N, C-alpha and C positions, 0 to 999 in steps of 0.2 A: 181610414181610407175610404176616399168617396167612391160611390158605384159609377161605373162606365156611362150610364145613360142618365147622368144627373145634369140639370141644366142648371146654367149659369144665366146673370141679366148683364146684358152688356148695351152699350150706349147704340144708337142709330142715326145715321143719318139720309134717313128716307123722308121727302118733304110731305108725302100723303100718309105715312108710317105704313108700318108693316100690319097687312090685313088680315093674317091668317097664320095655322101652321103650316109647316112642312116648306116652306119656302127655303131655297139654297139662298145663305148668306157668305158675304164676301168683307175682306177688312177693305176700307174706304180710308180715306185721310182724313175724316172727322168722326168717325164711326160705322158701324157695320152698314152694307147694302146690299139690295138684290143683287145676285148674281145676274148679268145683265148680257153676257158674250158668252158664246160657249166654249172659249176657252178660258175662262175665270175658273181660278180655284178657289173652290167655297171652304168657307172653314168651320162651318155649321149648318142647323137647321131651325127655323125657327117651330119654337113648342106651342106659341100661341099668337094672338094678336099682340102688338105693341102697347106700349102705354097709352091712357087717355087723357084728357084734361079734364077740367070741373065740367065741360058742358057733355062730355061723354065721347066728343070726338077723338079719333086716333090722333097722336100729339105729332108735329112735325117735327121731325129730326135736325130740321138743319135751322130751326129757330129756336129749340129748348133742349135740353139734355133729355130726352125721350129715351127709354130704354125697352128693350126686347128681351124675354128668355129664350135661351140658344142652347139645342142639344148639339153635342160634338159629333163630330165625322166619325163615330167608330160605332160597331155594334149595328142592330137593325133600328131604321128609324122611318117615321113613313112622312113621306114626301109629295110635294102636287106634281103630276106627270103629264105630260102634252100625250094625245090618243094615241094610244096604241092598238091596232085590230086585233081580233082574237087569235087569229092563227100565228102571230107574232109574238105574244106576248109570254113566251115561255119561261117557267122557271130559271134563274140564274141567266135570262139575258142581259149583259153589259147596259146600264143606265149612264147615260152621259148629262152633262150641262145642255139644258133647252133654249131654244132661240127665245123662249116663251120665258121673259125675266123670273127667276126665282125658281122656274120649274126643270123637272128631269125628262129623259128623251132616249130613244131607242136609237135616234140618229146620231151618227159618227162623223157626218159631212163637217167639214171645214175646222178640221182638226180640234173636233169636239173633247173636253175633258171627261174622261171616265170617271165616275164618282162611288159607283158602286154598282151590285147586280140586283136583279129583280126577283123578289123573295115571297112571289105566288105564283100560280099557274092557273092557265085557260079562261081566263077572263078578258072579254075585251075591255079595255081601259078608255075611258072618256076624256078628254082634255078638261084639268082641275080635280081628277080623281085623287085621294091618297092613296098610294100604293107603297107596302114594306121594301126597303132596300137594304139591302147588307152592304154597309160603307165598303170601301176598299181604304178609305184614311187619306189624310192630306200629304200632298206631295209627289201623289203619284204619278 
């Protein structure tokens, strides 16, 4: 039986490659892409950067079969977050798909899809910080 936090490799379709861990990914027509709209339903979180070519550059997923390691939307995962002020970064607040591609946010406007809850407390969160999120799963 596989552990719930085990990653799987998947084909991605992001031209610039996936530049790091903690980015929300969703299913696209040709492979995984960054969750780019607040109403997107992510299927996983990037575990690291995507594959690189022989020159060391991130592979263009629209041109080659580039891959990325993906954590499932279950348990606690570290995700890239938009800024949250110290007084608003309370343990257990809902986290939603953010307006920044692949990020989460505490902003629920525009029918943003909730993907989890913040699993830390008391610290201001700067844009681009990795934060622990308890996932609520897919299709919620």
